[in-house]
Structure formats: structure tokens, C-alpha cells
C-alpha positions, 0 to 999 in steps of 0.5 A: 476553481482550483481542484480538491485533492483529498488524501486518505489512507489506502485501504488495501495495506492500511497505511503501510505501502506494503500489503501484508504477504504470506510468510512461506512455510519453510524457513530459510526462504526469504520474502521481500516485501512488495509494495502495494499496487493500490498505493504504489507504496505510498500508504496513502490515496489521493483522489481528485474531487 
């Protein structure tokens, strides 16, 4: 019997692939988006049942 794979929106980043990061207080500093650790930047988590 084949394994069912469920795909759901990543709760850590709300499906964006990038978790919300706080902006630095000092202006002029660049903040580079960091890929979400939980879904590796995909925005979705696949779960095998």
C-alpha cells in the first residue's frame, strides 16, 4: 500500500518560507531574509503517514 503524504502550511513561517524577523533598530543596516528552518524555505511541510 502506498504511503500517504500530507502537505500542510508551515506553522513557523505561515507558508511564506521565511520566518518573521525583527528589523534592526539602527537604520541603514540590511536584513537578509533567512530561510525557515522547519520547512527549509518551501512554506509547506510534507508529512508521511
